[in-house]
SEMARLUM-110404 format. One record per atom (N, C-alpha, C): residue in one letter; x, y, z. Coordinates in steps of 0.2 Angstrom, whole numbers, plus 5000, padded with zeros to 4 digits. Atoms other than C-alpha are relative to their C-alpha. Example, Ala and Ser with C-alpha at 12.3 -4.5 7.8 and 13.67 -1.06 7.14 Angstrom:
<sites>
a500449945000a506249785039a500450065000s499649944999s506849955036s499650055003
</sites>
This chain:
<sites>
x500449945000x500050005000x500450065000x499649945000x500850174995x499850045006x500249954995x500950295009x499949975007x500150044993x500650165023x500650005004x499450014995x501850165038x500149935001x499850064998x502750015041x500250005008x499950004993x502849955059x500649955001x499450044999x504549885065x499849955005x500150054995x504449725074x500749965001x499450034999x505949655082x500049924999x500050075002x506549485077x499949955006x500250044994x505949345088x500349934999x499750075000x506549165092x500750004999x499350025001x508249095086x500450064998x499649945003x508749255077x500150055005x499849964995x508549365092x500449975005x499650044996x509349235103x500750014998x499349995003x510849235091x500350065001x499849935000x510949425091x500350015007x499949994993x510949425110x500749975002x499450044999x512349295111x500650044997x499449965003x513449395099x500250065004x499949944996x513249555110x500349985006x499750024993x513649455126x500749984998x499450025001x515149375118x500550054998x499549955002x515949535112x500250045007x499849974994x516149585131x500749975002x499350024999x518049575132x500350015007x499749994993x519249575147x500150075001x499949934999x519649755144x499350045001x500749974998x517749795145x499949995007x500150024993x517749715162x500450055004x499649964997x519249815167x499850075000x500349945001x518449975161x499450015005x500650004996x516849935170x500250005008x499750004993x517849905187x500250075001x499849934999x518650075184x499450055001x500649964999x516950155182x499749995007x500250014993x516350075198x500450035005x499549964995x517850145207x499850075001x500249935000x517450315202x499450025003x500749994997x515650305206x500049995007x499950014993x516050235223x500350065003x499749944996x517250375227x499550065000x500449945000x515950505222x499449995004x500550014996x514550425231x500250005007x499750004993x515650405247x500150075002x499949934999x516050595245x499350035002x500649975000x514250645243x499649985007x500350024994x513650545258x500550015006x499549984995x515150605268x500349955004x499650054998x515950445271x500850015000x499449985001x517550515264x500050084999x499949935002x518250695261x500550004994x499649995006x519050755245x500850015002x499349994998x520650795255x500349935002x499750064998x520850615260x500349964994x499650045005x522050495251x499649954996x500450055004x520750365247x499650034995x500449975005x519750485237x500450014993x499649995006x521150525225x500249934997x499850075003x521750345224x499449974997x500550045003x520050275220x499950044993x500149965007x519850415206x500649984995x499450015005x521650385199x500049924998x500050075002x521450195199x499449994995x500650005004x519750205192x500150024993x499849975006x520250325178x500549964996x499450045003x521850225175x499749934996x500350065003x520750065172x499650024994x500449985006x519650155160x500550024994x499549985006x521150225150x500349934998x499750075003x521850045149x499549974996x500550035005x520149985142x500050044994x500149965006x520150125130x500649994995x499450015004x521850075123x499849944995x500250065004x520949915116x499450024996x500649985003x519350005111x500050075000x499849934999x519850185108x499450044998x500449955001x518750335109x500350065003x499649954998x519650495109x499750055005x500249964995x518550605119x500049975007x500050044993x518350475133x500750005002x499350004998x520250455133x500250065003x499849934998x520550645135x499750015007x500349994993x519350655150x500349955005x499750054996x520050495158x500850025001x499349984999x521850555155x500150055005x500049954995x521550715164x499849985007x500250034994x520650625177x500549975004x499450034997x522150525181x500550055002x499549954998x523350675181x499750045006x500249964995x522250775192x500049965007x500050054994x522050625204x500749995003x499350014998x523950605204x500250065004x499949944996x524050785209x499850005007x500350004994x522850765223x500449955005x499650044996x523950615229x500650035002x499449964998x525550715228x499950055005x500149954995x524750855237x499949985007x500250044994x524150735251x500749995003x499450024997x525950675254x500450065001x499649934998x526750855253x499750035006x500449974994x525450915266x500249965006x499850044994x525850765277x500850015002x499349994999x527750795275x500150075004x499949944997x527550975279x499850005008x500350014993x526450935295x500549975004x499550034996x527850815301x500650045001x499449964999x529250935299x499850065004x500249954995x528251075308x499949975007x500150034993x527950955323x500749995003x499350014998x529850915323x500350075003x499749934998x530251105324x499750025007x500349984994x529051125339x500449975006
</sites>
């Protein structure tokens, strides 16, 4: 019929099952690594928001650095430029936070010795 709209109907039965298996089978080890990284970043952010940790604590920066590092690792196998840039800078900023934590600790120890 000319001008009639076609209704899309998803494949059923064996065809849909085969497609689902192909999608599942494409989940590689690096996808799992990236997913763990995402979970670590989300965990750090949730813990910050519910006030279980503070942004000045070492654990916050470590969770973010490790999480972003795992995502960067997974992106090396399935590259996406914009995601890589975000995660690369996330790692750098988290490493800065880790360095700042240790410099602050070192400074506090040296001030205690002077007293």
